[in-house]
VEXNUDO-540310 format. One line per 10 residues: number of its first residue (from 1); their letters; for each residue y, x, z of C-alpha. Coordinates in Angstrom, 2 decimals, padded with zeros to 5 digits. Last residue first. Layout:
N
NUM) a) Y,X,Z  ...
***
This chain:
584
584) kvrlreiere) 015.73,006.91,012.37  014.75,010.38,013.57  010.98,010.64,013.57  009.25,012.20,016.74  007.96,008.85,017.95  006.68,007.79,014.44  004.62,011.04,014.38  002.98,010.17,017.80  002.22,006.68,016.70  000.80,007.77,013.27
574) dpkvyltkqn) -001.52,010.40,014.80  -002.55,013.13,012.31  -005.74,014.96,013.21  -005.23,018.81,012.89  -006.90,021.97,011.69  -004.45,024.93,011.55  -004.42,027.70,009.02  -002.36,030.96,008.73  -000.47,032.09,005.76  000.60,035.55,004.61
564) tfivmgpkag) 000.96,034.44,001.03  002.42,031.61,-001.03  002.26,029.93,-004.40  004.36,026.98,-005.43  004.03,023.72,-007.39  006.38,020.94,-006.33  007.91,020.46,-009.76  005.77,022.04,-012.47  005.48,025.81,-012.89  007.30,027.47,-015.78
554) npkkvfkvlt) 007.99,030.64,-013.87  006.00,030.76,-010.63  007.65,029.42,-007.47  007.40,031.58,-004.47  006.66,031.08,-000.68  006.46,034.22,001.36  010.17,034.03,002.39  009.52,030.47,003.73  007.47,031.88,006.54  003.83,030.67,006.64
544) ydvpvqssnr) 001.81,027.56,007.41  -001.50,026.29,005.99  -002.73,022.85,007.09  -006.43,021.88,007.18  -006.96,018.24,008.03  -009.71,017.23,010.49  -009.95,013.47,011.26  -008.97,012.26,007.86  -006.65,009.19,007.27  -003.50,011.31,006.41
534) ggsyfaaiea) -005.46,013.49,004.01  -003.55,012.72,000.84  -000.48,014.08,002.48  002.51,013.01,004.66  000.30,012.60,007.74  -001.14,016.19,007.35  002.40,017.67,007.15  003.43,015.60,010.25  000.33,016.94,012.12  001.22,020.45,011.04
524) aqlitsdppt) 004.77,019.96,012.34  003.45,018.86,015.65  001.16,021.98,015.90  003.96,024.31,014.89  006.16,022.75,017.69  003.38,023.19,020.23  002.87,026.73,019.16  006.41,027.65,020.17  009.21,028.22,017.61  010.27,031.75,016.99
514) tsdtciiths) 014.01,031.94,016.42  015.93,032.56,013.24  017.49,029.06,013.08  013.93,027.78,013.19  014.12,024.81,010.83  010.46,023.83,010.51  009.84,022.75,006.93  007.24,020.54,005.48  006.39,020.33,001.73  004.84,017.04,000.93
504) gtigqthlwi) 001.12,016.48,000.11  -001.81,017.00,-002.27  -004.79,018.46,-000.62  -006.27,022.07,-001.06  -004.78,023.20,002.23  -002.04,020.81,003.53  001.50,022.29,003.45  003.74,024.04,005.91  006.78,026.25,005.61  008.34,028.00,008.55
494) dtkqsdkltl) 012.11,028.93,008.55  012.93,032.67,008.48  013.79,032.71,004.81  016.27,029.84,005.41  015.60,026.50,003.76  018.00,024.59,001.45  017.23,026.22,-001.84  013.50,027.12,-002.28  011.74,024.90,000.27  014.01,021.81,000.36
484) kdnqrnhrgv) 014.97,021.87,-003.29  011.38,022.31,-004.47  010.14,019.60,-002.14  012.99,017.36,-003.31  011.81,017.62,-006.83  008.28,017.01,-005.82  008.84,013.86,-003.74  009.95,012.86,-000.19  010.25,016.23,001.21  009.63,016.58,005.04
474) litygddsvf) 012.04,018.25,007.43  011.33,019.30,011.05  014.15,019.97,013.48  013.29,021.93,016.61  013.96,020.40,020.06  010.76,021.42,021.92  009.45,017.95,021.68  009.77,018.23,017.87  012.59,016.47,016.05  011.82,014.70,012.73
464) kipplsksak) 013.73,014.19,009.60  012.60,012.67,006.26  014.33,014.55,003.52  017.66,012.99,002.27  017.51,009.85,000.02  017.95,010.50,-003.80  020.77,008.65,-005.31  020.15,006.00,-008.00  023.30,005.77,-010.12  025.55,002.86,-009.48
454) gskktrhrif) 026.33,000.70,-012.47  025.29,000.98,-016.18  021.67,001.73,-016.78  020.62,005.32,-017.59  018.41,005.63,-020.61  014.91,006.88,-019.68  013.09,009.37,-021.95  009.55,007.93,-022.56  007.02,008.71,-019.90  004.90,011.79,-019.17
444) gqesledrlq) 007.47,014.21,-020.75  008.11,016.25,-017.61  011.70,015.01,-017.44  010.52,011.44,-017.70  008.04,012.00,-014.91  010.77,013.33,-012.68  013.13,010.41,-013.55  010.41,007.91,-012.60  009.70,009.74,-009.37  013.42,009.63,-008.43
434) eidsesdart) 013.48,005.93,-009.33  010.57,005.32,-006.96  012.20,007.16,-004.11  015.37,005.10,-004.64  013.37,001.80,-004.49  012.45,002.83,-000.93  009.42,003.75,001.14  007.51,005.95,-001.17  004.23,007.10,000.41  001.85,005.82,-002.27
424) ladlvselya) 004.31,007.27,-004.88  004.23,010.72,-003.25  000.48,010.76,-003.59  000.65,009.71,-007.16  003.16,012.42,-007.96  000.82,014.97,-006.26  -002.11,013.63,-008.25  -000.13,014.08,-011.47  000.77,017.71,-010.44  -002.84,018.60,-009.62
414) leekgdaile) -004.07,017.12,-012.90  -001.47,019.04,-014.78  -002.44,022.23,-013.06  -006.10,021.54,-013.70  -005.31,020.84,-017.36  -003.34,024.05,-017.80  -006.29,025.98,-016.44  -008.70,024.05,-018.65  -006.47,024.68,-021.69  -006.33,028.45,-020.96
404) tlkkeatdak) -010.07,028.75,-020.53  -010.52,026.57,-023.62  -008.50,029.02,-025.73  -010.26,032.05,-024.51  -013.73,030.43,-025.01  -012.74,028.98,-028.40  -011.67,032.50,-029.61  -015.00,033.83,-028.64  -016.94,030.83,-030.13  -015.20,031.20,-033.40
394) kyekyymqan) -015.66,034.96,-033.41  -019.42,034.48,-032.82  -019.66,031.77,-035.40  -017.97,034.11,-037.98  -020.37,036.98,-037.06  -023.42,034.66,-037.43  -022.09,033.60,-041.01  -021.35,037.26,-041.80  -025.06,038.06,-041.06  -026.22,035.18,-043.21
384) qsptyrpnld) -023.98,036.50,-046.03  -025.70,039.93,-045.75  -029.11,038.25,-045.84  -028.18,036.50,-049.02  -027.24,032.78,-048.64  -028.98,029.63,-050.02  -031.95,030.20,-047.69  -029.84,029.78,-044.60  -031.40,031.86,-041.87  -032.86,031.31,-038.52
374) itiesekedf) -033.62,034.39,-036.39  -037.00,034.87,-034.61  -037.11,037.47,-031.79  -039.70,039.96,-030.77  -039.55,041.65,-027.44  -037.92,045.07,-026.97  -038.46,044.91,-023.17  -034.91,046.11,-022.69  -033.68,043.44,-025.08  -030.76,044.28,-027.45
364) lntctfskvg) -033.04,045.81,-030.02  -034.84,042.46,-030.41  -037.77,043.54,-032.67  -037.98,041.43,-035.75  -038.90,037.94,-037.04  -037.47,036.23,-040.10  -036.18,032.85,-040.96  -035.58,030.33,-043.82  -036.39,032.84,-046.62  -034.38,032.61,-049.81
354) keisylnami) -033.39,036.33,-050.20  -035.98,038.64,-048.83  -035.36,040.45,-045.54  -036.90,044.01,-045.11  -033.98,046.18,-046.39  -031.39,044.05,-044.53  -033.00,044.74,-041.14  -030.25,046.24,-039.19  -027.64,043.94,-040.78  -029.83,040.98,-039.66
344) ldgcarlkdr) -030.17,042.45,-036.21  -026.34,042.81,-035.94  -025.67,039.26,-037.03  -028.25,037.95,-034.38  -026.67,040.01,-031.72  -023.28,038.54,-032.49  -024.66,035.11,-032.22  -026.43,035.98,-028.84  -023.10,037.20,-027.58  -021.80,033.70,-028.25
334) dacekleakq) -024.21,032.07,-025.89  -021.59,031.05,-023.26  -019.61,029.23,-025.83  -021.58,026.00,-025.23  -020.44,026.05,-021.53  -016.88,026.14,-022.78  -017.42,022.98,-024.79  -018.75,021.29,-021.61  -015.77,022.53,-019.66  -013.43,021.16,-022.28
324) nairratrdi) -015.10,017.81,-022.05  -014.66,017.75,-018.26  -011.05,018.76,-018.54  -010.38,015.94,-021.01  -012.05,013.43,-018.66  -009.93,014.52,-015.77  -006.77,014.32,-017.86  -007.53,010.89,-018.98  -008.31,009.59,-015.41  -005.24,011.16,-014.03
314) ltellrfldq) -003.05,009.74,-016.87  -004.58,006.30,-016.41  -003.98,006.29,-012.71  -000.48,007.73,-013.27  000.42,004.95,-015.70  -001.16,002.20,-013.57  000.66,003.37,-010.36  003.83,003.74,-012.37  003.68,000.18,-013.76  003.01,-001.30,-010.38
304) akqrirdakd) 006.00,000.47,-008.92  008.02,-002.50,-007.60  004.98,-004.43,-006.51  003.50,-001.32,-004.77  006.75,-000.82,-002.89  006.70,-004.26,-001.61  003.11,-004.17,-000.63  003.69,-000.98,001.33  006.76,-002.37,003.11  004.82,-005.53,003.89
294) rssyfddlle) 001.97,-003.65,005.60  004.50,-001.69,007.71  006.47,-004.81,008.76  003.50,-007.33,009.19  002.53,-007.05,012.83  005.82,-005.75,014.23  007.77,-008.73,012.56  005.18,-011.24,013.55  005.23,-010.21,017.17  009.01,-009.96,017.22
284) casdciettm) 009.20,-013.56,015.86  006.69,-014.90,018.42  008.58,-013.16,021.25  007.53,-011.68,024.55  004.37,-009.84,023.38  001.15,-008.92,025.18  -001.14,-006.32,023.58  -004.82,-006.76,023.65  -007.48,-004.26,022.80  -010.44,-005.05,020.58
274) ltgyhkietf) -014.09,-004.04,020.40  -014.23,-003.88,024.15  -014.76,-007.65,024.48  -014.07,-009.49,021.33  -014.25,-012.87,023.14  -011.03,-012.08,025.16  -008.11,-013.61,023.29  -005.09,-014.69,025.28  -002.90,-017.37,023.80  -000.59,-017.89,020.76
264) cfdklqgqtn) -002.64,-015.59,018.57  -002.71,-012.36,016.69  -005.05,-010.29,014.51  -006.10,-006.84,013.34  -003.50,-004.25,014.15  -004.89,-000.71,013.93  -005.15,001.21,017.20  -008.33,003.02,016.29  -010.29,000.90,018.86  -009.20,-002.32,017.14
254) klmvlknkkd) -005.91,-004.03,017.93  -005.21,-007.67,018.80  -001.74,-008.90,019.22  -001.07,-011.43,021.94  001.43,-014.21,022.80  000.74,-015.44,026.34  001.12,-019.09,027.29  003.29,-020.11,030.22  005.59,-022.31,028.07  004.97,-025.40,030.26
244) ylsssvecly) 003.79,-027.31,027.12  001.89,-024.35,025.74  000.27,-023.68,029.10  -000.79,-027.41,029.45  -002.32,-027.40,025.92  -004.30,-024.18,026.73  -005.65,-025.81,029.95  -006.44,-028.95,028.12  -008.37,-026.94,025.41  -010.28,-025.18,028.19
234) dcicqiennt) -011.37,-028.42,029.80  -012.27,-029.93,026.43  -014.63,-027.03,025.59  -016.25,-027.37,029.04  -016.73,-031.06,028.41  -018.38,-030.28,025.19  -020.82,-028.03,026.96  -021.52,-030.69,029.73  -022.15,-033.30,027.03  -024.71,-030.94,025.40
224) fdcvakddck) -024.08,-029.25,022.07  -026.90,-029.28,019.47  -025.18,-031.99,017.37  -022.11,-029.78,016.93  -024.17,-027.08,015.20  -024.24,-023.68,016.98  -021.63,-021.20,018.04  -023.15,-020.24,021.34  -021.74,-021.54,024.58  -019.86,-020.02,027.57
214) arwivedafv) -017.03,-022.62,027.26  -014.62,-019.57,027.15  -016.67,-018.26,024.22  -016.52,-021.49,022.30  -012.74,-021.74,022.68  -012.28,-018.11,021.73  -014.08,-018.66,018.43  -011.75,-021.61,017.69  -008.75,-019.40,018.53  -009.93,-016.80,015.99
204) psigeitqvl) -010.60,-019.57,013.36  -006.86,-020.74,013.45  -005.41,-023.76,015.16  -002.71,-026.21,013.98  -004.29,-029.57,014.20  -007.71,-029.89,015.98  -010.64,-031.53,014.20  -011.09,-029.28,011.06  -010.69,-026.01,013.01  -012.83,-027.32,015.81
194) ansmrkqefa) -015.57,-028.35,013.49  -015.71,-024.91,011.86  -016.15,-023.22,015.26  -018.57,-025.98,016.32  -020.93,-025.27,013.44  -021.28,-028.10,011.11  -024.02,-030.88,011.22  -022.21,-033.01,013.90  -018.87,-032.99,011.93  -017.96,-036.63,012.50
184) kvslkftdan) -018.88,-036.11,016.24  -015.77,-033.96,016.55  -013.44,-036.81,016.17  -014.89,-039.02,018.98  -014.95,-036.14,021.47  -011.37,-035.14,020.46  -010.05,-038.66,021.08  -011.49,-038.67,024.50  -010.15,-035.26,025.31  -006.56,-035.96,024.37
174) fdllsvrqtr) -004.49,-032.92,023.69  -000.72,-033.39,023.25  000.05,-029.84,022.06  -003.45,-029.34,020.61  -002.91,-032.36,018.34  -006.03,-034.03,017.22  -006.43,-034.49,013.39  -005.75,-037.01,010.69  -006.03,-035.33,007.27  -003.14,-034.22,005.19
164) ppliynmgpl) -002.70,-033.78,001.40  000.43,-031.62,000.74  003.66,-033.54,000.78  005.24,-034.51,-002.34  008.55,-033.32,-003.60  009.61,-035.44,-006.60  009.63,-033.48,-009.80  012.87,-032.15,-011.36  011.81,-028.37,-011.09  008.04,-027.96,-010.87
154) vprvasmept) 005.44,-028.12,-008.10  002.16,-029.69,-009.22  000.05,-031.52,-006.39  -003.25,-032.85,-007.14  -003.68,-031.66,-010.83  -003.10,-028.13,-009.64  -002.90,-025.09,-012.07  -003.04,-027.05,-015.19  -000.48,-029.55,-013.63  001.85,-026.52,-013.25
144) vrkisdiirg) 002.64,-024.90,-009.94  005.90,-022.84,-009.88  006.11,-020.22,-007.21  009.55,-019.33,-005.77  010.38,-023.07,-006.12  013.00,-025.04,-007.97  015.49,-028.03,-007.59  012.53,-030.21,-006.34  013.67,-033.81,-005.89  013.73,-035.44,-002.44
134) nadiliinsr) 016.99,-037.26,-003.12  019.00,-034.75,-000.92  017.82,-031.82,-003.00  014.74,-029.71,-002.40  014.26,-025.91,-002.61  010.65,-024.76,-002.38  009.18,-021.62,-000.77  005.30,-021.60,-001.37  002.02,-020.95,000.28  -001.08,-022.13,-001.67
124) rgmieaaitl) -002.83,-018.77,-001.13  -002.67,-019.27,002.59  -000.82,-022.43,003.63  002.63,-021.52,005.16  004.97,-023.90,003.27  008.60,-023.03,003.76  010.43,-026.19,002.56  014.11,-025.34,002.04  016.22,-028.49,002.26  019.56,-029.34,000.73
114) rvidgmenss) 022.14,-031.95,001.96  025.31,-032.16,-000.16  028.95,-031.55,000.75  031.27,-032.23,-002.18  033.14,-029.42,-003.79  032.52,-030.56,-007.29  030.13,-027.67,-008.01  028.19,-028.47,-004.87  029.01,-027.50,-001.32  026.25,-026.96,001.25
104) dfdfylirec) 024.80,-028.78,004.28  021.38,-027.07,005.04  018.10,-028.50,006.29  015.28,-025.93,006.97  011.85,-027.61,006.77  008.98,-025.64,008.27  005.49,-026.25,006.98  002.10,-025.37,008.66  001.61,-028.69,010.13  001.62,-028.72,013.91
94) gdqridilkg) 003.51,-031.99,014.22  005.77,-032.42,011.18  008.16,-029.40,011.62  011.91,-029.49,011.27  014.62,-026.91,011.43  018.21,-028.58,011.47  021.76,-028.20,010.24  021.97,-024.75,008.80  025.46,-024.49,007.13  025.77,-023.35,003.47
84) sslhkrmlmc) 028.07,-020.37,002.80  025.93,-019.60,-000.39  023.18,-022.22,-000.50  023.20,-023.69,-004.04  024.25,-020.67,-006.21  022.73,-018.10,-003.90  019.35,-019.96,-004.15  019.67,-020.05,-007.98  020.39,-016.27,-008.06  017.42,-015.60,-005.81
74) fmpptkpnei) 015.20,-017.57,-008.07  016.37,-015.76,-011.12  015.61,-012.28,-009.51  018.42,-010.12,-008.12  019.03,-006.73,-009.89  019.61,-003.87,-007.66  016.95,-005.00,-005.15  018.04,-005.23,-001.50  016.08,-002.92,000.67  014.73,-004.57,003.91
64) sestvhvrat) 016.18,-003.30,007.26  013.60,-004.63,009.73  014.96,-006.75,012.52  013.27,-009.86,011.23  013.58,-013.56,012.17  010.41,-015.41,011.29  008.53,-017.35,008.66  005.07,-016.47,007.40  002.69,-015.90,004.45  001.05,-012.44,004.73
54) gaacnlllry) -002.34,-012.80,002.97  -001.36,-015.30,000.18  002.24,-014.21,-000.24  004.70,-016.93,000.79  007.20,-014.93,002.95  010.38,-016.38,004.44  012.49,-013.90,006.45  015.50,-015.01,008.43  017.90,-012.13,008.99  020.20,-012.93,011.96
44) sgdrtrigiv) 023.96,-012.39,012.64  025.74,-012.69,015.98  026.20,-015.18,018.87  028.65,-017.40,016.98  026.22,-017.62,014.03  025.79,-015.75,010.79  022.57,-016.40,008.88  021.27,-013.77,006.34  018.44,-015.38,004.35  015.62,-013.06,003.15
34) leerspqylk) 013.07,-014.41,000.55  009.65,-013.09,-000.23  007.04,-013.86,-002.88  008.60,-011.86,-005.89  009.82,-009.12,-003.74  013.12,-008.20,-001.87  014.72,-011.57,-002.66  018.34,-011.83,-001.41  020.63,-014.09,000.50  023.68,-013.23,002.52
24) dvrggilpkl) 026.02,-015.10,004.98  024.32,-018.44,005.19  026.17,-020.26,008.08  024.99,-020.96,011.65  024.87,-024.39,013.22  021.11,-023.90,013.94  020.27,-020.29,014.21  019.74,-020.71,017.97  016.77,-022.96,017.11  014.73,-020.14,015.53
14) edrvlklfvg) 012.71,-019.45,018.74  011.41,-022.94,018.86  010.51,-022.78,015.19  008.45,-019.59,016.00  006.61,-021.33,018.67  005.89,-024.19,016.27  004.57,-021.72,013.73  002.14,-020.43,016.42  000.79,-023.95,016.83  000.51,-024.41,013.03
4) dlam) -001.46,-021.28,012.28  -000.33,-018.03,010.82  -003.48,-016.63,009.23  -004.96,-013.37,010.61
***
């Protein structure tokens, strides 16, 4: 799933129309991501540079990425140096995984200076570095100290040094004779590993495809015959020609469940029926589609790391407290035995001598009238021992009532915290996160928040869908919006849906006093299942009833309701189908 050098070259070719454009906007959505708005005569583009270990890439994006309220320091520095700068060139050294963006920009004195952004796409060593005209590093999005890397530290003021590079065969200008000589140096390694280390700019998935196309097993290089190596060279020549003539096919690979798994600059067939292939017309569009949903989730998780930790801690603590209270409640189950011991002592006062440690008598509370031995404290009189048992009984009886209440409250609190955590995992904007922070603050789970100066965070409207039958379906984003959507904004004749026994959002079918067909209710149930903790399950139970049968108990936490007259559907949420119904 790594972005290889050949694919990066195809991206570079698609970025050429940006040359001559000027920097319009610049912001940093997350700590390892930079978005540069470039305005050209043909329109405006958003250039995304990402240096996260698993998603490092460069491409034009059509996704609307939320701009943070407070820009990070690196973003401020980039704005200082590159605002209104003109993109002069985009360079790549062969098929190395580095793109250089050259800008002409004005300095503090008004002079035009040449600045370069080096977007290094190298796995966990990926970085975004701003370099001046003298080759000195102005700053980088990830600073690398000598303690972190003695070979290549990256710090402001240091000279920019290229990463270590080995001489390899270019796939774009492939030479079979050179390849045959180079691959012999790796004769003890498997051919797939040797290909990656011999040919510049290819990924492991392409190396596996090369071996499969040559109808060989992935064995040590020394075990390959001359004919097998020639078959490998023939296929590499074919791919090289297709890249030169721009007749190659860009592909995305999906598993049988439809999940995106990999991509490549040419067709991949060695997976057989385990993967399906989707042909794409643009390298930038392919990368944008492949990473967009995953990036959004990562971005939200970064912004809400403290909330995730807090909620996970609170849920764990609450669950352990309930478990301890249940254990204590179990100990109270024998309280009637304590009262019976007191009664038996009082019934046998005449026969118990002071100072004895126990006595045996007939158990009057047993149908079989078996004998029972009761422990006594020799320091107390028989009457005092009886009072001690009565006291223990009363204590256990009171504890049982109190523990029953505490456990019920604890379960309600646990359900609420799990609902907030579920909403947080599905938050798709900074506004949603802020609303959840405010909600937790109101409920006393986090310290009271002082509002910062500036624009207040407004809650986004409910997520809107339209069924194939034309009915509007609304989904709450968080608990407070769930309450407002169900109890205030909906009509009594609207239909309310929620997953059965699973945390999730309130879902409303706006009926306008009509009776929606079963197909609309089924689609709404699938939406309710998708926006719940059971979104990855195959059979999710969803209850539905009229809004007039949904009530909120006094003192209940946000999002908590009771309902009656419900029916239940079992559905399997389909993300593609749900996305089709969503109103953008």
